[in-house]
N, C-alpha and C positions, 0 to 999 in steps of 0.2 A: 299914179305910179311912182316908183322910186326913181329919183333922178340919178343918173350915172355920175359918179364923182369926177371932178376935174381930172383930165389926164395929167400924167407926170411931165408933160412937155407940150410945146406948141410946135406944130408942123407947118412950115410954109413951103409951098411948091410953086415955083415960078417958071413958066415956059421961057427958055432963052430965045426961042425963035431964031436960032442961028443955023438951022438946017442940020445940025449934028444930033444924032440919036443918043448921044452920051447922057447918062444919068449921073449928075454930080451931087455930092452931098457935103454939107457943112454942119458944124456943131457949135453951139455957143451956150455957155453956162456962166452966168454973171456971179460976181462976188456975193450977191444977196443970197445965193443958194447955199454957200458954205465956204469952208477953207479950201486951199488948193487940193488937198487930198480928196475931199468930197467931190469937188468939181471934176477932177481927173477921173475919178471912179465913174462918175456919171457919163463923161465923154466916152470912156472905154465901153460902157454898156451900150451907148448909142451906136458906137462903131460896130459892135457885134450885131446889134439889131439891124442896122442898115445892110451889113454884109449878108445877113440871112434873108431879109425881106425885099430889099430894093430890086434885086435882079428880076424877080417875077412881078412884084406889085408896084414898083416905082414907075414914074411917068417918064417916058423916053423924051429926050431933048429938054429936060427940066432940071433946075437946081432944087434940091430938097434941103431945107434948113431945119434942123432940130434945135429948139431952144429949151434948155432944161429949166424945170420949175422946182421950187422947194418941195412940192408935193411928190415929186418923182424920186426923191432920194431913197426912201425906204420901201419903195414899191418892189414887189417880187418881180424878177426878170420876165416871167411868163405873162404877168399882167401888163408890163410895158410892151411886150411883144404883141399882145392882143390889141392894145390901144393903138399901136403903130399900124398894125394890119388893118384895123377898122378905119383909121384916118386915111390910109392910102387907098382903100376901097372907095371911100367917099370922094376923094380927089379925082380918081381916075374915071369916075362916072361922067 
């Protein structure tokens, strides 16, 4: 079969185990990914994705960290959304 391409980001989800149901999210995009303009655009896209998907699909009481990758820069937004939705589904199982 065809292997799915690498997602445009890495998602880390860590249970805080602090009894709070809050879903927190952080973003990191290193200089390897591009210049400040590129990195900021990527973070803006991550924020929009998180706003859209985390309320339903996020893990309660966990920190979600999105790490931007080079391959995510030119990804269409819907593709990133699908990748994040898939990643969150995997995590919450």
